N, C-alpha and C positions, 0 to 999 in steps of 0.2 A: 540765261535769256530765254524767254518763252517764245517759241516760233508761232507766228500768226500767218494764216493764209486764207484763201477765199472760202474754205470749208470750216473755219473756226466758229464755234458756237459762242454766242454772246449772252452773258447774264449781267444784270445791272443793279445798281443801288441808286435810288432817287431820294434826295433829301437836301437840306440846306442849313448849316454847312455840312460838307462831307470830306473836306481835305484831311481831317484827322482820322478817318475811318480805317480800321484794320481789315475790314471785310474783303477788299479787293485782293490783297495778297493771300489772305487766309483761304478764301474760296477758290481762287485760281489754283493754289497749291493742292487743294482737295480734289478739284476737277482733274488736274493732271495726274495726281496719285491714282485715280481710278481710270487712267488711260484715255481721258476725253480730250479732244482737240477743242479747247474752250478757254475763254478768259472771262473775268468778272471785272467790270469797270464801275466807278462811282461817277455820278452826274449831279452837279449842283443845280437843282431845279427850284426856282423861286415859286412861291405860291401861285402867282398868276400864270405860270406856264405848266402847272401840273397836268391839266387835262391834255395838253399837247404831248407831254412826255408819256402819259399812259397810252395815248393813241399810237405813239411811236413803237410801243411793244409789238403791236401787230405789224405795223408798216415795215419795221426793220427786222422782223423775225427774231426778236429777243426771246430766249427760251424760258426765262424766269426773272423775277425782280424782287429785290428787297425794298421796303419803304421805311424811312426813318423820319425823325422830326424835321419839319413840322407837319408832315403829310399823313400821319397814320390814320387819322379820322377823316380828313378831307378826301382822301383817295377813294373812299367807299362809294361815293356817288358816281364814280367813273368806271366801276367794275360791273361785270355781268352777274356775278353771284358771290355769296359769302359762304364759307364752310362754318361748321358749328363753333370752332375756336374764335373766329373773327366776330361772329354774332355775340358770343359770350363776353368777349372783352370790349366790344364796340370799337375796335381798331384793327388795322391791317398792317402787318410788317412783312408779309410775303405774298407775292402774286404768282400763281401757277397758271400756265397756259395749257388748256385742255380742249382739244378739238376746236381751236380758234376762240374759245371763251376765256375771259380773264376772271379767275377765281381768287378771292381774297382769303388768306389764312392769317393766323397769328400764332407764332411759335415762341413768343416771349415767356408766357407763363409756364408752359411745359418745359421750355429750356431751362428756366430757373429751377424748377423742382428737380429735374434730372441732374443738374449740376450740384445741387445740395445733397441729394441722395447718393451721388457718386462718392462723396467724401464721408458721409455720416449715415448711420442707421437712425432714422427719425421716427419716433412714436408720435405721429401727428396729433391724435386726440389729446395728448398731454401737453402740447405746446402752448405757452403763453407768450404772445408775440408783440413786440414793439416795432412799429413801422415809422421810420423817420422820413418825412417827405411824402408827397402824393403825385408828383409829376412824372412825365416821361414813362419809362418802363415800370415804374413802381405800381401803377394802377393794375397792370397785368399781373405783377407779382402778388399784389394784395388779393386779387380775385383768386389766383391759383392757390394761395395759401388758405384762403377761406374755404375753398372747395375741398381741401384736404380734411376739413372738420376739426380745426384746431380749437382748443379750449376757449381762448379769448384773443382778441386783437385790440391793441391800443394804437390810435393814430395821433401823430403830432405833425404839424406843418406850420410854417410861418404864417400862411394865410389860412385862418381857421375855417373859413367858409368852404375852401376846397377839401379840407379834411372831412367836414360834415357831409359834403356831397358824396364823397367816396364811401363814408360810413353808411349812408343810406343804401347804396348799392350792395354793400356787404351784408347789411341787415336783410335785404331781400333774398340773399343766398342762405340765410339761416345762421349767419355768424353772430357771435356775441361780441359787439364792438363798442368801444367808447372813444371819445375824442378828448384829448388833453391839450393844454396850451403849450406852445413851443418852449416858452420860458421854463416850464416845469420838467422838461425832458430828462434832466440828470437825476431826478428823484423818482423816475418811473421804472427803473431797471431791476430793483431789488428782487421782485418776485417773477421776473421774466426768464424765459428759457431760450428765446430766439430774438435777436435784435437785427433788423434789416435797415441799412442806410440807403435811401434812394435820393439823397441830396448830392450836390456836386462838391460838398466839403471834403477836402483832401485830394481832389483831382489835380493833375499837372496843370499849371505850374505851381499851384498853391498847396504844396504837399505837407505843409506844417499845420494845416487846419484839420479839425475833427469835429463831428457833431456832438460828441460826448467826451467829458473828461475821463481820465484813467480811473479816478476813484469811483466812477459810476459802474465800472465793469467788474465782473466777478467770475469765479471758476465754473459756475453752473450755466453759463451762457454759451450759445453758439452765436458768434457775431459775423454777420454777412454784409458785405459791401458790394453794391452794384457798380461802384467805380472800379474800372479795370486798368486805369493808367494814373498812378503807378500800379505795378502788380500787387504790391501790398501797401495799403494806405496807413496813415498815422493811426487811424482808428483800429486797424487790425494789429499793428505792432503793439499798441497799448492793450488791446484785448489779450494778446498772447502773454504780455507781461503780467496781466492780472490772472492768468491761468485759464482763460477761456479758449474755446476752440474757434478757429477762424475759417471763413469761406470767401476767398478773393473773387471779385467780379468777373474775372476772365472766364470763369466756368460758365456763367450764363451767356456771355458773348459766344463762346464756342458751341454750346449746346443749342442755342436758338438758331445759330448758323447751320449746325449739323442737321437739324430738323428741316430747315428750308432746303438744304442740299438733297435730302432724301425725297422730299416732295417733288422737286424738279426732276430728279434723275431716276428715281425708283431704286437707287443703289444705297448700300450702307455707307454712311459718311466715315471717312478716315479720321476719327477724332484725335488720335495721337499726333498726326501731321498738323491738324488745325491748331492744337495746343502749342506745338513746337513753333509754328510761325507766329502765332499771337504773342507768345511769351518773348520771342526774340525782338518784338517791335515796341514793347512797352518799357517804361522806366522801372528799374529795380533799385529801390533805395537800399543803402547799406544798413547792416545790422545796427551800427552805431547811430543811425538816424532814427531808429525806431525802437530797438530793444529786443528783437527776436530774429530767428533764422527764417529764411524763405521756405515755404512748404515745397516738397518735391513735386515734380510733374506727375500727372496721372499715370498709372501703369499702362504698359503697351496693350493689354487686352481690354482696355476701356472701350475699344471700338465696338465691342459686343453689346454695350449698354443701350444703344439707340436703334437697334434693328426693329423692323416691322412697322415703321411709321410711313 
C-alpha cells in the first residue's frame, strides 16, 4: 500500500477512456523507486472538459501529466509552449510544468525507437518498412522511423485517405513512401525487413486476430507490434514460428513513460521496475495459443539506456 499524505506529489494522465491504462501503477512504482513521495493517477476527461482539466494542472499543483487519446492534438491550444518533439509530431503526450508554464512534449516516437534498439542492432538506412495502420501512436512511430533515414516506407490502412495524408507528411521529411491498399497487405512483406503493426488487431480480448497471415511472414523480418496487451500477440507468435525476430509493444509503453518520467523529475527512470510492473499487468498467452516462447525481460542494466533526456 502506497502511503499518501499532504506532501504527496501528484502526476496525472488525461484521456478517455483510461480505465485500461497501465501507467498509474507503472509510474507510481517508478516514482517510489526513486524515493519520491508521489502518486500518478488517471483521470477520464471528456473532450468538452479538456480545457478545465489542463487549467487544473496549475490550480492543483500537478507536477506533470501525460495526455492520451483523444486529446493529443486538441490539448496543444491550451498549452503555453511546445518543445521540438511536439512540434515535429503535431501532438502532445507529455506536459512538463516549468516555472509555472505548461510545456508540451511528445515521447512516443523516441520511446518507440529506444525500445526497438534495446532489443536489436538496427541498420536504419537499409530498412524497408511496412506500416500497418495510421492512427493513434503510429503517426509518431512513422515520423520517428522516417527521421532515421530508412530506405523505404510502405503504408497500408483501411481508410486509404488517412494513409495518403500521412504519406505526404513523411514525403516532406524526405522519406521514400508509397501507399498500398489494405486488401493487398499480405502480398507486401516479401522484400520488407521491418513490419510495424499499429492496428488494434490482436488486442485483448480479441487475441485470436492478426493483421497478417503466418504465410506472409519470413525469417528476414523484424515484426513489431504496438499492441501491448497481450504481452505477445498472435502476430508475434506467428512471426516467431516463421523465424522472424519480434518486438512486443510493451517496450514502447515503458520507454515513452520513462522519457516522460525523466522530463518531470530530472532523474534517470528505473526502467527494469517499469518493465516488471507493466509485464505483471498484461495477459500472457500460453505457448500453445501461439507457437513460441515469451521473450525474457530486459536485462537489469537497461536502466542506463535512457540517461540524459
